[in-house]
N, C-alpha and C positions, 0 to 999 in steps of 0.2 A: 682622419686620425689614422696613424700606423700603428703598429704591434705594440713599439717601445713605450708610446703614449697610453696605452692600453695597460700598461704594466707586465708586459709579457717580454720576453719569457718569464715563469711564473720560477720563483726560485725555489728549487729543492735541494738543501745542501746533501751529501754525500759522506755518510762517515768515512774518515780517513783520508779524505782528501784535502789539500794545503788549504789555508783561508786566502791566500794573496798568492797571484802569479805576476811575474814580472813578464811582460811580453818584449820582446828582443827585436823592434823593428825592423825590417831589411829592404823594404819596399823603394828605397833612395838607391840603394846600393844594388842589391842582387834582385830586384824588381825590375828594372832598366837597363842592367848592362847588357844585355840580351836584346835590347828594341833594334830593330833594323835603321830605322832613324834615328837619327840623331836629336836628342831631348838638351837643349839648351840651356846653361848652367842655372838663368835667372829661373825658368822655370823648376829644375831640379831646388834650386833654394828655396822657392815660394814653396814647393811639395815638402821639403821638409817644416817648414814653418809651420804651415796647416798642422801638419802630423803634431807638432811638439804642444799646438793648440787643444789637440783632443785630448792631452792628459797621458799619452805615451811619454814614457822617462829616459827610454834608452832609442835611438833611433840611427842606423847605420848610414855614415853619412856617403862614403865614397872607396875608392880603390886608388893607392898610390901605385899601381903596376903600368906596366910599359904601356903606352897607348897602341902600339903596334897590335899587344894580345887583346886586349878589351878597349878598341876606340870610343865607344861609348862614354866611358871614363876618364878620359883623357884631359877634362877640365877639372881636375881634381885641386889644383892650384888658385881657380877662381872661384869653386864652390866653398871649400871648404873655409876661408875668411867671411865669407856670407853669412854663412851659418852660427861662427866658432860661437857667438855671442849669446845665442841660447840656454835659456837655463837646465838644459838636458845634458847626458852622457851621447856624445857622439863619436863614437868608437869608427875606424877607418881601417882598413885591407893593407896589410902590408907584406908583399911577395918574399922581399930580400932586405940587404943591411942599404941599400941605395933606397929603397921604399921606404924602411924606417927614417932614414934623413930627409927625406923630403917632408914623412908627417910631422916629427918632431919639430922640425925648423916654423912649422905652421900652429906650433902650441898641442898638436894633438895628446892628449892623454890618455887614450883608449885605444888600443892597436888589435890587430887580428892576423894569426898566420894560416893560412889553408892546407893541412896537410890530407893525406889520402892514407883510407887504409888497405889498398891495395896498389899493386906494383903497375897493372897497367894504366890506371888512374892519376897515377903520379907520373908517367912517362905523359903522357896525354896532356896534362894539364899544368906541369912544370919541370918536364922535358929531363927527368934524373929518376934514378929508379928511389925508390922507398925511403931505402938509408941516408943515400945522397942527398934527397930533400931534409930530411929530421937535422942532416950535419949543416945544412945549411940554415937552417932556424935557429941552430944552439946561439951565435952570435947575434941573430936580432934579438931572442927574447932575452939572451943576458944583458944587451945593451939597454933595452925596454926597462928593465926590473932595475937597471944601474939611475936610470932617467926618472925611475917611481912611476913609471906608466904601466897600467893594468893592461894585462895582456892576455888574448882570448885563444884559444886553438880550437880551430873548424876542423873538422875531420869528415873528409867525403866518403861515399860509400861505403856506410858500416853496415848492408843490411843486402847489398845488391850490386854488381856491377857489370856494365854493360858488354864487357869484354870477359869476364871471369866469370861471369855467375853469381852465385851466392859464396857470401862470405862468412867464414868461418869466425865463430866469436872470438876465441882465442886470440886470434890475429887482431882481431880490433883491439879485443883488452890489450895487448902488447905496446901498440902504436899510442894508446891513451895514456897508458902506465908513460912513456917516453916522451910525450908532451908535458905530462904532470911535472915529472920529475926534472926537466928542462927548467923549469920554473912558472908554468901556463899558470895563469890562475882560474880560467875554468875552462869548460871544454863546450863544444857544441856537435853533440852527435848527430850525422846526416843523412838522411835517407833521399840520396844525390838523384834518383832515377824514380821514384815512389813507388818500391816493391815489396816496403817492408809492411809485415801484418803483427797484429798487438803480441802473439806468441814469440815471434822474434826479438820486439822490444823488450818485453817482459825477460828473455834470457839472456838480452845483452845488459839489462840493467844489475840482473843479478849476479852475473858474473863479474860485471865489475866492482860491485861492493865487497865480494868474496875477495877481488884484488887489492881492496882496500885504497880503494877510488870512493870519494864521500860523494853524496848523491847531491850536497849544494856547491859541488863543483863542477854540475853537467847540466847541459840546456841539450834540447831536442829540436832538429830542425825537418821537418816533413815536407816532403812535395805529395802532391794530390792526383799524381799521376794515375792511380786505382782507386781515388775515392777513397782513402783509409787514413789520410792523413788526421781527421780526429778523433777516428778510434785509436788509433797510436797513441797521439796524444793523452788521450785520457787512461791509456795504460801507462802512460809516464808517471802521470800526476800520481795513479794509485800506490808508485813507486816511490811518491815522494820528491821528482822534480818541481822545480818551483820557477823554471827560465824558458821560456817557450818563444823559439824563434818565428815569426811570421810576418806577411808581404802587404801592406795595405792594397784592396781588392782584388788579391791575390795574384800581383804580378810576379813573372820570373822564369827564369830556368836555367840552364846551364851551358854555356857557350861550346864546352869542352864533352859534355854528353848530349848529345843529339835527342833520347829517347825522355830529357828531365822534361817535363813541362811546370806549369806553375807553382809558386809555394803555395803553403797553407795560407789561405785568407784569413788578415786580423781580424776582420769583421765576423767570420765565420766563427773564429776562435771565440771571441769575447762573447759572443752571444752562448754559446754554448758554456763557457765560465759564468757568463752570468746568471743561467738555468740550474748552474749548479750550486750557485750563491757565492762564487770566489769574487772576489774583488781585483778589479786590476787597474783603478783608478781611470779608464777610458771612457771618454760620451761616447757611446757608440753613434747618433745623431749628425755629430762632427764630423767621424771617421768615416763615413758612409757619405758624407757632402763630400769630402776630400776624394775620396776614389772616383766621385761623380766627376769632380773636376778634372783627375788627373787622368780618367778616360776619353773625356772631351778632347783635351790637348793630345792624347792618344789616337783618336778618331776610332773608337771601338767600343763595345760597351764590356764591362765590369766581370769578369768571371766568376767572381762571389757570387755565390746562391743571394746569401746576408745583405748585400747590396745591393742585386736586384730587386729582390722582395720589399725593401723596404722605399727603395728610389722609387719604385711601381706605384707603393701605397702613399707615397707621396704626391706622386703627378696624379695619380686617381682623384685625389682629395683634392687636388689642387683643380683639376676639370672640373670636379662637382661642384663646389665653390664659384667658380666662371660662372656654372649655369644657372647657380642661385643670384647673380646679379642680372641674368640675363632678364 
């Protein structure tokens, strides 16, 4: 019997936190995009199907970026139709109008553009200045809204940049305002290299609120490079954020920021939220089994501590049962 079957973690709500959090699952896109070995489209499709069966309602499927830049996602045209029938939201990334055309042609109803809070990362990721990148996104967002498609704006390097160091809060607020003003429905604040601490998160969210950015339009996307992802997430929840990006099994990184390690593991997030009495609608047991399945395909164990703990308990229980039968 594992911890969940024993009713653990015990739910102890904290006053002032939201009653429900929407997990924006990024494992199939952000989690796999940096893998060295190509993951077949049929495996990705099965991964998404299994994630949908856990109760996740938003699963980022792929990116319609040029294969030269992210070879692992070159199969977008093959993958998306294989999962489009699932009863979940399936956002896709579109870097430009060509990417938007490809996504719309396949019936995508939720797209995302990926901007940067810093000049250095804009040049590394998009080969453009920050202003040039925002100009490029304007027709993409406008056309998506004309087609009644939901648009998410990703904002990388909100808390620190590997070339520039600390990122001034007013600079992040300025780009957030620009993305919202051009028509983005929601923003995802990214700690791309995982250097944020709770004080920074609090300061940025406070500044965004002061600038008239509704907290309902914000999501957070933390990497766990320095073990701060959960503490940063809790800080965001205390500020009213109810959308949290996470990656099943803790998969992921960023191909343009070599110091970026894995995303916040969805299982670790769900464990913490369950302990706070916050509903996610996610079946943790099924999610752990899905991450163990994907880890087997990737040939390495999941970095998620919750996956390791629960999978080990299930394995130990199976071993004990087999000894009883002997």
